C-alpha positions in Angstrom: 59.5 101.9 -62.4 62.8 100.9 -60.4 65.0 102.9 -58.1 68.5 102.2 -58.2 70.8 103.6 -55.2 74.4 103.4 -55.7 76.8 104.2 -53.5 80.6 105.1 -54.4 83.3 106.2 -54.1 83.9 110.7 -54.6 86.2 110.1 -56.8 84.2 108.5 -59.5 81.3 110.5 -58.9 81.9 113.7 -61.6 82.3 110.9 -63.6 79.5 108.6 -63.8 77.1 111.3 -63.1 77.9 112.5 -66.5 78.2 108.8 -68.1 74.6 108.0 -66.7 73.4 112.0 -67.9 75.0 111.0 -71.9 73.4 108.4 -71.5 70.1 109.9 -70.9 69.7 109.0 -67.2 67.9 111.4 -64.5 70.4 111.2 -61.3 69.8 112.7 -57.6 73.4 112.5 -56.4 73.4 112.6 -52.1 76.9 113.3 -50.1 77.2 110.3 -48.0 80.3 109.6 -45.1 80.3 106.4 -43.6 82.4 103.1 -44.0 85.2 101.6 -42.8 87.6 103.6 -43.5 85.3 106.9 -42.7 85.6 108.3 -46.8 83.4 110.3 -48.6 80.7 108.8 -50.3 78.3 109.6 -52.7 75.0 108.2 -53.1 73.7 107.9 -56.5 69.6 107.9 -56.8 68.5 106.7 -60.6 64.8 105.9 -61.6 64.2 104.2 -64.5 61.8 101.8 -65.6 62.2 97.5 -65.5 64.1 97.8 -69.1 67.0 100.5 -68.2 68.3 99.3 -64.8 70.2 97.1 -66.8 71.3 99.9 -68.9 72.3 101.8 -65.9 74.3 99.4 -64.4 76.6 99.1 -67.2 77.4 102.4 -67.0 77.9 102.4 -62.8 80.7 99.1 -64.1 82.4 101.0 -66.1 83.2 104.3 -64.2 83.6 103.1 -60.6 86.3 101.2 -60.1 87.6 98.6 -57.4 90.0 100.1 -55.5 92.1 97.8 -52.9 93.3 99.6 -49.5 96.3 98.2 -46.8 95.0 98.5 -43.4 98.8 98.4 -41.5 98.3 96.1 -37.9 99.9 98.0 -34.6 101.2 95.5 -32.2 100.4 97.2 -28.1 103.7 96.9 -26.3 102.4 96.6 -22.5 104.9 97.1 -19.7 105.3 94.7 -16.8 104.1 96.2 -13.6 
């Protein structure tokens, strides 16, 4: 038995859970927040046999998107005293 722990973005959670359930995998969903941008994440817990790990990872790869965010750096101007 293996425990697959996947931290995914909230936007992907419903679609991923449905796909995992449709493929016959049982999933526990845990809400979590954190990371650099403090955005909402979902942690999925999925206990599977060793031979099923690849199937779970394949579902995760097809349903979860990689996103890029731009971060602008603000210049700090200091006044002379």
